[in-house]
C-alpha positions in Angstrom: 0.0 0.0 0.0 1.3 3.4 -1.0 2.1 5.6 2.0 0.4 8.9 2.3 2.6 12.0 2.5 1.8 15.1 4.4 3.2 18.4 3.3 3.0 21.9 5.0 1.5 24.0 2.2 0.1 27.5 1.8 -3.4 27.9 0.4 -1.9 28.9 -3.0 0.4 25.9 -3.0 -2.3 23.5 -1.8 -4.7 24.7 -4.6 -1.9 24.3 -7.2 -1.1 20.7 -5.9 -4.8 19.8 -6.1 -5.0 21.1 -9.6 -2.0 19.1 -10.6 -3.4 16.0 -9.1 -6.7 16.7 -11.0 -4.9 16.3 -14.3 -4.2 20.0 -15.0 -2.4 20.5 -18.4 -2.3 24.3 -18.9 -1.9 27.1 -16.4 -1.7 30.8 -17.2 -1.3 33.9 -14.9 0.2 37.3 -14.4 2.1 37.9 -11.1 0.0 39.5 -8.4 -0.1 39.1 -4.6 -1.8 37.1 -3.1 -2.0 34.7 -6.2 1.6 34.6 -7.4 2.6 31.4 -5.7 -0.1 29.3 -7.5 1.7 29.5 -10.9 5.2 29.4 -9.3 4.3 26.1 -7.6 2.8 24.6 -10.8 5.9 25.5 -12.8 7.8 22.7 -11.1 5.7 20.0 -12.9 6.8 19.0 -16.4 3.3 17.7 -17.1 1.8 21.2 -16.8 2.4 23.8 -19.5 2.8 27.0 -17.3 3.2 30.6 -18.5 3.5 34.1 -17.2 1.3 35.8 -19.7 1.8 39.5 -20.6 -1.5 40.4 -18.8 -4.5 38.8 -17.3 -6.8 39.1 -20.3 -4.2 37.2 -22.4 -3.8 34.6 -19.6 -7.5 34.0 -19.3 -8.0 33.6 -23.0 -5.0 31.3 -23.5 -6.2 29.0 -20.7 -9.8 29.1 -21.8 -8.9 28.3 -25.4 -6.8 25.4 -24.2 -9.8 24.0 -22.3 -12.1 24.5 -25.3 -9.5 22.6 -27.4 -9.6 19.7 -24.9 -7.1 20.2 -22.1 -7.9 20.9 -18.4 -6.7 24.4 -17.8 -6.4 27.0 -15.0 -6.3 30.8 -14.9 -5.2 32.6 -11.7 -4.7 36.2 -10.7 -5.2 38.6 -7.8 -8.6 40.3 -7.6 -7.9 43.3 -9.7 -6.3 41.1 -12.3 -9.7 39.6 -13.0 -10.9 43.1 -13.9 -8.4 42.9 -16.8 -9.9 39.6 -17.8 -13.6 40.6 -17.5 -14.2 40.8 -21.2 -13.5 37.1 -21.8 -14.9 36.0 -18.4 -18.3 37.5 -19.2 -18.7 35.6 -22.4 -17.0 32.3 -21.4 -20.1 31.2 -19.5 -22.0 31.4 -22.8 -19.4 29.4 -24.9 -18.7 26.8 -22.3 -15.4 25.1 -21.9 -15.3 21.5 -23.2 -12.5 20.3 -20.9 -12.5 21.6 -17.3 -11.6 25.3 -16.9 -11.2 27.0 -13.5 -10.5 30.7 -12.9 -8.9 31.4 -9.5 -9.3 34.9 -8.0 -7.2 35.8 -4.9 -8.9 38.7 -3.2 -7.0 41.0 -0.8 -9.2 42.2 2.1 -7.2 44.8 4.0 -5.3 46.0 0.9 -2.0 44.3 2.0 -0.7 44.8 -1.6 -3.5 46.3 -3.7 -5.0 49.5 -4.8 -8.6 48.6 -3.9 -10.5 46.2 -1.8 -13.1 44.7 -4.2 -15.1 41.6 -3.4 -15.0 39.3 -6.4 -17.8 37.1 -5.2 -20.0 39.7 -6.9 -18.4 38.9 -10.2 -19.6 35.3 -10.1 -23.2 36.6 -10.0 -22.5 39.1 -12.8 -20.7 36.6 -15.0 -23.2 33.8 -14.2 -20.6 31.2 -13.2 -20.5 28.9 -10.1 -18.4 30.1 -7.2 -16.5 27.9 -4.7 -14.8 29.3 -1.6 -12.3 27.3 0.4 -11.7 28.4 4.0 -8.3 26.8 4.4 -5.4 25.4 2.5 -6.7 21.8 2.9 -10.1 22.9 1.5 -8.3 24.7 -1.4 -6.6 21.4 -2.2 -10.0 19.6 -2.2 -12.2 22.2 -3.8 -10.1 22.7 -6.9 -10.6 19.1 -7.8 -14.3 19.5 -7.4 -14.2 22.7 -9.4 -12.8 20.9 -12.4 -15.4 18.2 -12.2 -18.3 20.8 -12.0 -16.8 22.6 -14.9 -16.8 19.5 -17.1 -20.1 18.2 -15.9 -21.9 21.5 -16.7 -19.6 22.8 -19.5 -19.0 26.1 -17.7 -16.1 28.0 -16.2 -15.9 27.8 -12.4 -14.6 30.6 -10.2 -12.6 29.7 -7.1 -12.1 32.5 -4.6 -9.3 32.7 -2.1 -8.5 35.6 0.2 -5.1 36.7 1.5 -5.4 34.8 4.7 -6.5 31.5 2.9 -3.8 32.0 0.2 -0.9 32.6 2.6 -1.9 30.5 5.7 -0.2 27.2 5.9 -1.6 23.8 6.9 -0.7 20.1 6.7 -2.1 18.6 3.5 -2.1 14.9 2.7 -1.0 14.6 -0.9 -2.5 12.2 -3.4 -1.3 11.1 -6.8 -1.9 12.7 -10.2 -4.8 11.4 -12.2 -4.1 11.7 -15.9 -7.2 13.0 -17.7 -7.6 12.1 -21.4 -7.7 15.1 -23.8 -11.2 15.8 -24.9 -11.8 16.0 -28.6 -12.6 19.4 -30.1 -15.6 19.5 -32.4 -16.2 22.5 -34.7 -19.4 24.0 -33.4 -20.0 27.6 -34.7 -23.2 28.1 -32.8 -21.4 27.2 -29.5 -18.1 29.0 -29.9 -18.7 31.9 -32.3 -20.5 34.6 -30.2 -22.3 36.7 -32.8 -25.6 38.1 -31.5 -27.8 35.3 -32.8 -25.7 32.6 -31.3 -25.1 34.5 -28.1 -28.9 35.0 -27.5 -29.5 31.3 -27.6 -26.5 30.6 -25.4 -27.8 33.0 -22.8 -31.1 31.2 -22.7 -29.3 27.9 -22.2 -27.1 29.5 -19.5 -30.1 30.5 -17.5 -31.3 26.9 -17.6 -27.9 25.7 -16.6 -27.9 28.0 -13.6 -31.0 26.3 -12.3 -29.3 23.0 -12.5 -26.2 24.4 -10.7 -28.5 25.8 -8.0 -29.9 22.3 -7.5 -26.3 21.0 -7.2 -25.5 23.7 -4.7 -28.4 22.6 -2.6 -27.1 19.0 -2.2 -23.4 19.7 -2.3 -21.5 18.7 0.8 -19.5 22.0 0.4 -22.6 23.7 1.9 -23.0 22.0 5.2 -25.0 22.5 8.4 -23.5 22.0 11.8 -26.4 21.9 14.2 -25.4 22.5 17.8 -27.0 25.1 20.1 -30.1 26.3 18.3 -30.0 29.7 20.1 -27.5 31.1 17.6 -27.2 30.1 13.9 -24.4 31.6 11.8 -24.3 31.6 8.0 -20.7 32.2 6.8 -18.1 31.5 4.1 -14.4 31.4 3.6 -12.2 32.4 6.5 -15.1 34.0 8.3 -16.2 30.5 9.2 -13.0 29.8 11.1 -13.1 33.1 12.9 -16.7 32.6 13.9 -15.9 29.0 15.2 -13.1 30.4 17.2 -15.4 32.8 19.0 -18.6 30.8 19.2 -17.7 27.1 19.1 -21.1 25.9 20.3 -23.2 27.8 17.8 -25.0 26.2 14.8 -23.4 26.9 11.4 -24.3 26.9 7.8 -20.9 26.9 6.2 -21.1 27.9 2.5 -18.3 26.5 0.3 -20.4 26.4 -2.9 -21.6 30.0 -2.5 -23.1 30.7 -5.9 -25.7 29.8 -7.1 -27.1 30.2 -3.6 -28.5 27.1 -1.9 -31.8 28.9 -1.2 -33.7 25.9 0.3 -30.8 24.9 2.5 -30.6 28.5 3.8 -34.3 28.4 4.5 -34.0 25.0 6.2 -31.2 26.2 8.4 -33.0 29.4 9.4 -35.9 27.3 10.5 -33.7 25.3 12.9 -32.2 28.3 14.9 -33.8 31.0 17.0 -31.4 33.8 16.0 -29.8 34.0 12.6 -26.6 35.9 11.9 -24.6 36.4 8.7 -20.9 36.8 9.0 -18.8 37.5 5.9 -15.8 39.6 4.8 -16.3 42.8 2.8 -19.5 43.1 0.8 -23.0 42.0 2.0 -23.1 39.2 -0.6 -24.7 36.5 1.5 -26.6 39.1 3.6 -28.5 40.5 0.6 -29.4 37.0 -0.6 -30.8 36.1 2.9 -32.8 39.3 2.9 -34.1 38.5 -0.6 -35.4 35.2 0.7 -37.5 37.2 3.3 -35.5 35.9 6.2 -34.8 38.0 9.2 -31.1 37.9 10.1 -28.6 40.0 11.9 -25.7 41.3 9.8 -22.6 43.4 10.3 -22.7 47.2 10.6 -21.7 48.8 7.2 -18.4 50.0 8.9 -17.2 46.4 8.8 -17.4 46.3 5.0 -14.1 48.2 5.0 -10.9 46.4 6.0 -9.9 42.8 6.7 -12.1 40.7 9.0 -10.3 39.6 12.1 -11.3 37.0 14.8 -11.7 39.7 17.5 -14.3 41.5 15.4 -16.8 38.6 15.5 -18.5 39.4 18.9 -19.1 43.0 17.8 -20.4 41.8 14.4 -23.0 39.6 16.1 -23.9 42.4 18.5 -24.2 44.7 15.3 -21.9 47.3 16.8 -20.1 49.8 14.7 -16.4 49.3 13.9 -14.4 51.6 16.1 -10.7 50.6 15.8 -8.3 52.2 13.4 -5.7 50.5 11.2 -2.5 49.9 13.2 0.3 52.4 12.5 3.1 50.5 10.7 6.5 51.5 9.4 6.2 52.9 5.9 7.5 50.7 3.2 10.6 52.1 1.4 12.6 51.4 -1.7 15.4 48.9 -1.1 18.9 50.3 -0.4 20.5 51.0 -3.7 17.3 50.7 -5.7 17.6 52.0 -9.2 14.4 53.9 -8.9 15.7 56.2 -6.2 18.0 58.3 -8.4 15.3 58.6 -11.1 12.8 60.0 -8.6 15.4 62.3 -7.2 16.0 63.8 -10.6 12.3 64.2 -11.2 11.9 65.9 -7.8 14.8 68.3 -8.5 13.3 69.3 -11.8 9.9 70.1 -10.1 7.9 67.8 -12.4 4.4 66.5 -12.1 4.7 62.7 -12.3 1.9 60.3 -13.3 2.7 56.9 -12.0 1.8 53.2 -12.1 1.7 49.9 -10.2 5.0 48.6 -9.0 7.8 49.0 -6.5 8.3 52.5 -7.9 4.9 53.5 -6.6 6.9 54.0 -3.3 8.3 57.1 -5.0 5.2 58.8 -3.8 6.4 58.6 -0.2 8.7 60.9 1.7 11.4 61.9 1.3 11.1 61.4 -2.5 7.4 62.5 -2.7 7.8 62.7 -6.5 5.1 60.4 -7.9 1.7 62.0 -7.9 -0.9 59.6 -9.4 -1.3 55.8 -9.3 -4.6 54.2 -10.4 -4.1 50.9 -12.2 -1.8 49.0 -14.5 -0.8 51.1 -17.5 -2.2 54.4 -16.1 1.2 56.0 -15.8 1.1 56.5 -19.6 -2.6 57.2 -20.1 -2.7 59.6 -17.1 0.2 61.4 -18.6 -1.8 62.1 -21.7 -4.7 63.4 -19.7 -2.4 65.6 -17.6 -0.7 67.0 -20.7 -4.1 68.2 -22.0 -4.6 70.2 -18.8 -1.1 71.2 -17.6 0.8 71.2 -20.9 4.3 71.6 -19.4 6.5 69.9 -16.8 4.6 66.5 -16.8 6.3 63.1 -17.2 4.8 59.6 -17.0 6.7 56.7 -15.4 6.0 52.9 -15.7 7.9 49.7 -15.0 9.2 47.3 -17.6 6.8 44.5 -16.7 3.9 46.9 -16.4 4.8 48.5 -19.8 4.5 45.1 -21.4 1.3 44.4 -19.4 -0.8 47.4 -20.5 1.5 50.2 -21.2 2.0 49.6 -24.9 -1.6 50.6 -26.0 -1.2 53.8 -24.1 2.0 54.7 -25.9 0.4 53.9 -29.2 -2.4 56.2 -28.2 0.1 59.0 -27.4 1.7 58.8 -30.8 -1.6 58.4 -32.7 -3.0 61.5 -31.1 0.2 63.5 -31.6 0.9 64.0 -27.9 4.4 65.2 -27.1 6.4 64.8 -23.9 8.5 62.3 -22.0 7.6 58.8 -20.7 10.2 57.0 -18.5 10.3 53.2 -18.4 11.9 52.1 -15.2 13.6 48.9 -16.4 15.0 46.8 -13.6 14.8 43.6 -15.5 12.1 41.8 -13.5 8.6 42.0 -12.1 10.0 43.1 -8.8 7.0 44.0 -6.7 5.5 40.5 -6.6 8.8 38.6 -6.0 11.0 39.0 -9.1 9.2 37.0 -11.7 10.2 36.9 -15.3 8.4 38.6 -18.2 8.8 38.9 -22.0 11.6 41.5 -21.8 13.7 39.3 -19.5 14.2 36.5 -22.0 13.3 33.7 -19.5 10.0 31.8 -19.0 8.4 30.9 -15.7 10.4 27.7 -15.8 13.6 29.7 -16.2 14.0 28.5 -19.8 15.5 30.8 -22.4 13.1 32.4 -24.8 12.8 35.2 -27.3 13.7 38.5 -25.5 11.4 41.4 -26.1 13.3 44.6 -27.0 11.7 47.6 -25.2 13.6 50.0 -27.5 12.2 48.4 -30.6 8.7 48.3 -29.3 8.7 52.0 -28.3 10.0 53.0 -31.7 7.4 50.8 -33.4 4.7 52.4 -31.3 5.6 55.8 -32.7 8.0 57.4 -30.2 10.2 60.1 -31.9 13.1 59.4 -29.6 14.0 56.3 -27.6 16.9 56.9 -25.1 18.5 54.2 -22.9 20.5 55.3 -19.9 21.8 53.8 -16.6 19.5 54.8 -13.7 22.7 55.6 -11.7 24.0 58.2 -14.1 22.2 61.0 -12.2 23.8 64.1 -13.8 23.4 62.7 -17.3 19.9 61.6 -16.6 18.9 65.1 -15.3 20.4 66.7 -18.4 18.6 64.2 -20.7 15.2 64.7 -19.1 15.5 68.5 -19.2 16.6 68.4 -22.9 13.8 66.1 -24.0 11.2 68.1 -22.1 12.2 71.2 -24.1 11.6 69.4 -27.4 8.4 69.2 -29.4 8.6 65.4 -29.6 7.4 62.2 -28.0 10.3 60.6 -26.1 10.7 57.4 -24.2 13.6 57.3 -21.8 14.5 53.8 -20.6 16.4 53.9 -17.3 18.1 50.6 -17.0 19.7 48.9 -14.0 19.1 45.4 -12.5 16.9 45.1 -9.4 19.1 45.0 -6.3 17.2 41.9 -5.0 17.9 40.1 -8.2 21.6 41.1 -8.0 21.9 39.8 -4.5 20.2 36.6 -5.3 22.5 36.0 -8.3 25.5 36.7 -6.1 24.4 34.1 -3.5 23.7 31.6 -6.3 27.0 32.1 -8.0 29.0 32.3 -4.8 
């Protein structure tokens, strides 16, 4: 008899291991905390074709297409990454999937490393796809296997939602063996896979019928389970909120939702009938709360103040008492750029020149903090360039846009094309440190290495910028401060569109290479 093996895994790693064991063949992602480790873990397996895609839309479409063509496939990203992939997500429920396809969203309550605090449970309802929510690494390992089976049984994408605490918490997981799943045959079906209006209308009708069947599955699924103890208090909860509630009220009765959408309406009604006081506990938006109210059930729910910030175990008594949240976020030491970081001299120059700087998502966003205080906007990936164009329309002079090398490849290129096409003049700076530094130094197309560290075609940022329509493309070391200052001042005075690439390897990468090479 084969011995079982227990391994201490994070939620990300456990989910990846479960997907591998489920016969996963293709996995696509773009780095983003707290989802990054899913693809990094999968990259170790030769049976899984893994890729860092240039952005989340590309990742979603490559993975979905692989499933439609017959291979079990997975997409993963942090919560805001799914925004980038919303276009294909919204129609993928219409087309169906053929082989199993699972989209993993890792939400970030508490904004540990994010620009917003959105709750992607809402997207399951909008996109009309089933939603599974593990509460622990062990459940992540188990749920991903179930997700693939649901996807194939119902020919539909399945959304699996982790949160930061589930993604990064560690737990002993008993590993199984990989099950090889035969590739499904792809059959040409224009009505199914070509979403022109006539076909899409029929597929929408079919999807609504499918959701009824999925709701019936949710009703009988063991992922939605009742724990009937003291009937005085009944708690409906999902994800990590279940563990926090159990810690505070171990004797209460629980309806623990793991198959959260479509909602198990009858099971919710049944549970409500077995307890005297009904309470909904969930993190961020009132997703379950509003469904319970729609069913006409009277339930206590958290004060709206608890919709902001991460849920913590000590909050649970106040939630049940429906008190207002009164504590403030703890004061922590401000993050700073690493010693010797190549971004520091660039921002020093921009500050000295008194420029307004439109920024982007990356380590360099820290340029907004004192003492540099020389980055003035940051909205989303790619906005360093598009905001530059908008600011130029209003301010005209003394504006530059900055963006990182990985972010430029992600969504910066269309913005640069737009600048050239609309005859906008000025200076864009690409802060090229040769890696996706903010999420742990992952490779991207301009590094010349894949997620498996295999050599590949290296994207030339200089050639791309010239092809996009930049009049001038300059490359300079980030550490040549005097020369950089003179170059920026010179280009700002010209009636031209210039891209300045400041190039120097990330200090963390250099130190890692030094340790590796002795």
